[in-house]
N, C-alpha and C positions, 0 to 999 in steps of 0.2 A: 678386679684384676683377673687376667687369664692365666691359669696355671701352666707350668712348663709342658705337662702332658698334652693339654688342649692345644697349646701353641704348636707343638710338634705335629699333631694331627692336622691342624689348619694348614701348616706349611706343606705337609705331605700331600694332602688332597689338592691344594693349589698347584703344587709341582706337577702332579698327574694331569691336571687340567691344562697347564701351560704346555706340557709335552704333547698332549693331544692337539692343542691349538697349533703347535709347531708343525706337526705332521699334516694337518688339514691344509695349512697355508703353504707348506713346501710341496705338497703333491701337485704335479703338473704345473709348477711355477713357471716353467719355460715353454708353455704351450705355444705352438705355432713356430717357434724358432728352430732353425735359423732362417727358414725361407719366408714365412708369412708374418705379417703384423696385423693385428686385429682391432686396433683402436687408433683413430686419427690423432688424438691428443698425445698418445704415447709416442707415435711417430714424430710429432713435432718436437716433443721434449727431448727425444733421443738425438735429433738433428742439432739441437742447441748444445747438448753435452758433447757431441762429436766436434762441433765448431770450437768449443772451449779446449778440447784435447788437442786440436790442431793449432791452438794459439789465438783464436779469434774470440775474445771474451765479450765484446760489446754486442748488445742485442737491441733490436727495435720492437720486439714482440713482448708486450706486457699485458696481454689479455689474461694470462695466468702468471702469477708471481714466480720468482726464480728459485725459491729455496730448495725444492727437491732436485732441481737440475744442478744446482751448485753442490748439493750433498753428493749426488751421483758422480759429479766431476771429481770431487775430492776423494771419494771412495775408489774410483777407477785409478786415479793417480797413486793411491796407496797400494792397490793391487799390482800396479806396474812395477813396484819395487821388487816384487817376488816373481812376477811373470810379465816380462816386457811384451808390449803389443805392437804389431804393425799397424800403420795408419788405416789400412783397408779393413781392419777388424774393429775400428773405433765405434762404428754405428751399432754393430751387434752387441759389443760389450756395454755400450751406453744403455741399451734396452735392458740388459741383464742387471746392470748396476741400479737402474731406476726401480726395477722389480725387487731387487734385494733390499733397497731402502724401505719400500712399502712392506715387504715381508717382515723386516725387523720391527717396524712401527706397529704392524698388526699383532705381533707377539707381545711387544711391550704394552700395548693397549689393554691386553687381558689383565695384566698385573695392575694397571692403573684403574681399571674398572673396580677391581677389588679394593684398592686404596681409597678411591672416591666413595665406594659403597660403605666402607667402614665408618664414614661420617654420618650415615643415616641408618645403618642396620647393624645388628649383631654379626660377628665374624662369619658364622656359618651361612648366613643369608648373603653377605657380601661375596662369599665364595660361590654361592649359587648364581649370583649376578655375573661373576667372571666366567662361570661355566656356560651360561646362556650366551654371553658375548663370544666365547671361544668357538661355539658351533653355529652361530648365526650366519646364514649364507652370505648376506651382504658384507659382513666383516671378513669372512674367509676369502671371498673372491676379490674384494677390493685390495686385499693384501698381495694379490698376484699381479696387479697392474702397475706399470711404471707411471703412475699418476699421483697428484698431491693429496688425494682424498684421505688416505690412511694416515699420512703425515699430519695433515690438518686435524684429524680426529684425535690422534695421540696428543698433540700439543694442546688441544682444547681440554682434554681430560686432565692433563698435568696442570693447566692453568686453573681449572676449577678446583683441583685438589689444593693448590696454593692459595686460592681465594678462601677456602675453608680454613686453612692453616692461618691465614692472615686474620680472619675473624677470631680464631681461638687465641692467638697471641701476636698482636701487631708488633712489627719490628721494621727497622729500616731495611734490613736484608730481605725480608719478605715483601715489602713494597717494591724493592728493586727487582726481585725475581718475577713478581706479577707484571711489571711493566715490560720486562724482557720477554716473558712468555707471550704476552699479547702481541708484541711486535713480530716475534718469530712466527706465531700462528698466522698473522696477517700476511707474512711473506711466504707462507705455504699456500694460502688461499684467502681472498679478500673477505669472505663472509665470516671470518673469525672476528671481525670488528665488533660483533655483538658481545664479545667478552667485556667490552668497556661498560656495558650496561650492568652486568653482574658485578664488576669491580666497584662501580659507583654504589650499587646496592650493599655490597660488603662494607664499604667505607661508611655509609649511613648507619648500618647496624653497629659498627664499631663505635661510632660517636654516641649512639643511643646507649649501648652497653656501658660506656664510660661516663654517661651522664653529662656529655658535652653538647652544646648547641649545634644544630645541624649546619648552621652557616659556616662552621669551621671545617666541615667535612672535605671541602674542595679547596681550601686555602693552599697557597703555593707551598708553604713550609710543611704542610701535612702530607702532600703527595709528591714532593720533589724527588725522593728516591724512585718512585714509580715512573716519573717523567724521564729521569736519567736512564733507568732500565729500558724504557721504550726507545730512547735514542740509540742506546747500544744495540738493542735487538734489531732496530731498523737498519742500522749500519751493517750488521752482519747479514740480515735477510735481503737487503737491497743494496749491494755494493755499488757505490756511486760510479766506479770506473767502468761498470758494465752498461751504464745507461748511455746509449749513443745519442739520443735526442729526447729532451724533456717533452717536446711537443708530441712525440710518438707515444710517450707514457700517458699523456693526457688524452690523446686520441684513443688509446687502448681502454682507458677507464670509461670514456663516453660510449665507446662501442659496446662494452659489456653492459652499461646502463641501458642503452637502447635495446640490446639483445633481450634483457630481462623484463623491462617495463613498457617498451613501446612496440618493437617490431616482432617480437617472438623469434622462433627458431625456424629458419627456412620458410617454407610455405605452410607450415603447421603451427597454429596458435592454440595452445592449451592454457586457458586462464584458470585461476583459482576457482572462480564461480562455476566453471563447467563441472567441477567435482565437489561443489559445496565446501571448498577449502579443506578437504580431507583426501586429496589426490594421493599423497604418499602413504597414508594409511591403507588405502585401497590397492594401490599399484606397487608399492615398494615393501611395506611392512607385512601386510596380511599374507601375500603369497609365500613369504619366507618364514613367517613365524607361526602361522596356523591360528585357529580360533582360541585355544586355551591361553597361549602366551600373549596374544593381542589383547584378550579380555583382561588379563592380569596387568598388562601395561596401562591400559586405559583406567582400570580401577585404581591402580597405584597413583597415577597422576591426579585423579579426582580426589583421592584421600590426602595427597600432599596439598592440594588447593584448599581442602575443607578446613584443616587446622594446621597450617604450616608452622614449623619451627623457624627460627631465624636463619639457619643454614638452608632450609628448604626454600625460603624466600630468595636467598642468593642464587640458588640453583635454578629456580623457576624464572628469575629475572634474566637469565641467559636463554632458557628454553623458549619462553613465550615470544619475545621479539624475533628470534631466529625462525621459529615455526611459522609465525604470521607472515613474515616476508617470503620464506620458502614456499608457502602455499599460495601467496598472492601473485608472485611473478609468473611470467610465461614459462611453461615447463619444456624441457628438452624431451623429444618424443622417443628417445632411445637411451638406454643406460642411465635412466633417471634415478636409480636406486642410490647412486653415490651421494646425492645431495642430502639425503636423510642420514647418512652415515654419522655425522657429528652428534646426532641425537640418540643414536642406538644405545650408547653406553648409559645415558640417563634413563632411557626407556626400560632397559633390563633391570636397572636398579629400582625403578618404579614398580616393575613386575614383582620383584622379590619383596618390596615393601607391602604390596597387596597380599602376597603369599604369607607373609608374617601375620598380617591382620586376619586373613581367612583362617589360618591355623589357630589363632587366638579365639576367634568366634566359634569355630567348631569344637575346640577343646572346652570352652566355657558352656556353650548352650547344648551341645550334643554329647558331651562327656567322652569325646574320642581322645585316645592317647596322643598327646602332642608330639611325643617322640616318634611314633609311627607315621604321623601325618607329614612330617618334613620330607622324607624320601619320596613319599607318594606324590606330593605336590611338585617337588623338583623334577621328578621323572615326567610328570605330565607337562611341565613347562618346556623341558628340553627335548622331548621325543620328536615332535614334528620338525623343528629346525635342524636337529641333528640328522634325522632321516633324509630331509631334503638335501642337505649339504653332501651327505655321503652318496646319494643317488646321482647328484649332479657331477660329483668328482668321478664316479665310476664311468659315467657316460660322456665325460668331457672330450676324450680323444678316441678315435680319430674324429676331428671336427668335420662338420658337413662340408666346409670349404675344401678340406683335404680330400674328402671323398669325391667332390665335384672335380677337383684338379686331376685326380687319377682318371676319371672318365674322359675329361677333355683331352688328356694326353693320348688316350687310346682311340678316341672317336672323332676328334676334330682336326681337320687339316691345318698344318702350320701356316701362320700368317693370316688366319681368319680374323674377321672384324666383328667385335662384340659390342653391342649397344647396351649401355648401362648408365645408371645415375651415380654420381659421386664416386669416381674410380679410385680416389686416394683414401677412401674411408677405411679400407681393410675389411669391408663387409663381403668381399668376394675373393676367390682365388686371385693371386697376383698374375694376371693374364699377360702383362707386358713381359714379365720375366720368362714366360713360357713361349715368347715369340709371336704373340697375337697383337692385334691392333685394337685400340679403344675408340669407340664412337660414343662420346659423352652426351647425355641429355641433361639439360638444366631444369630444375624445378620451376624456374620462372618462364620457361618457354611456353608458347601458345600452340604450336603445331609441331608434331613429331614425325610426320609422314616422310619428309625428305631424309631425316636421320635414319629412319627404319629402312628406307630403300638403299641406303649406303652401307648397311650392315649385313653380315651373314648369319649372326645369331643374336638373340636377345637373352641376357642373363639378369635375373632379378633376385634380390635377397630380402627376406622378411624384415631384416633390420632397417631396410629402406621403405618397402611398400606397406608393411603392416601399420605404420603410423597413420596412413591415409584412411584406414578402415577402422582402427581402434578408437579414433576420435570423431566426434560429431561434426557435421557441416564442413568437411574438408573436400570441397567440390572444385578444386583447382584443376587445370589441364593435366598436370602430372598424375593426380589422383584418378582422373578419368582414363588416362593412358594405362595405368596399372589395372584398373577395373576391366578394361576391354581385353587386355592381354590375358588376365586370369580367367575371364569368362568365355572367351571365344577361341583361344589358341590351345593346342595340345602340346605340352612340353615333350621334348625328346629325352630329357633327363630331369630327375628330381632327387634331392637329398633332404631327408627329414631327420631331425634329432631322434635318437633312440629313447630319450626321456623328455626333454623340453629345451626350448631356447631360454637362456638365462644371461642377462647382461649382454656381453658381446660374444657369447659362445653359442655355437650350433644353430645358426639361423637356417630357415628353410631356403634352399637354393633351387631355382627352377631355370632351365635352359630351353629356349625355343629356337627352332630353325626358321630363318626368314626365307619364305618362298615368294618369288616375284609375282606369281599369279594369284596368291591368296589374298583375302581381304586383310587390309592392314588396320591396326588399331589407331 
């Protein structure tokens, strides 16, 4: 039993961690607003929320499930009770509401990492896991975006907590809650479907613990409350009155399936084999966590596999299939960190599991004071991700697109024509709002000479062009176009991040003047 004094200190330290997490997530939460939008998915979600606010509830777009958009709609309607909105402000408020939902989920997830960690670790180590999650760059910045990734991660954490509770003491109520959480998580993002694997594992463990035959594990009467909970969750997460066409829903699912398993993303295909199925360790986790924390994560996962408890088996039965599919499918070439976000909570718990083991080994074999070791190990784990997060926040604004915008205003004649790829991406300044014209180049095009001749300027963003140089064998015409531009033309303006490009923040922006007499790429 934990004494009242210890419980007080646990709560005090955890409160400090959550307050720090709130500050990190709230800092620059409205980046880019009101003039710029920096992520295409956020723009699409905000349009859906705006349509709902205008009374148009039906949607044909189900590439991404509707839960966060519906939450943002309900939240905005609640805010309207206190501050009425004009219709022309709906879009801006929709983005703010989406970000506020992600912010709230990001803060709540810190607490949930602690609660989940308590099923595997002593309280102080679970607090250490919550601290690592609070300062981890991917979790901090994902809490600033009006996207479903943070909502998904929170619901997965809560679902895993309730799977552990179900194993501890099965009840109809807990079966119902597990079904409800699974359906709600899937209505945040479809990849939550892997929770069904860990639920089945929990059910098998429950049967084993009770000494019952496994064939009873999935009998209807055993899981009926779970099914009912799932139906309720699906009804809330996918309101049937919003579905304009069932065929559109099916088309959306097939599109996402082809996107991941067949076609890849645009003209860039990054397969799991290209990175030996550790893409996200190399590109998402390591740059954010550093050597010490990554080593602890990997060691903790290995230790969990080596002699897993029943609860660890349940946890791993979610992590393993999620990880395998995440690494197998074709990767998005930009802002890919979000896909590993649902595993970060488990990874930091694994890191503290390793920290506990290392503390025990050092205390036993080297006779080092275990009391002194804990703060040293925790400081080592937290230093790099906390440093990276703080540096990124300090350098976040003014964004390079804002800097480029100021230069364009002062140096480029009104009505100029800009050649660029993917104009609606948010990866450039909003040129049309500034009175300029867009000449779009498609990644599927074979020849760009006529497009170049019709433009006054070429503008490129590293969020677009870097993908063709970071990955191997990307020899498409668009890649050759960028290569020629970068190698043969002199930019009239360049904007570089003061620290680094991270997720959708601070890309390198280069602008070139098109001269009719010069060699064209």
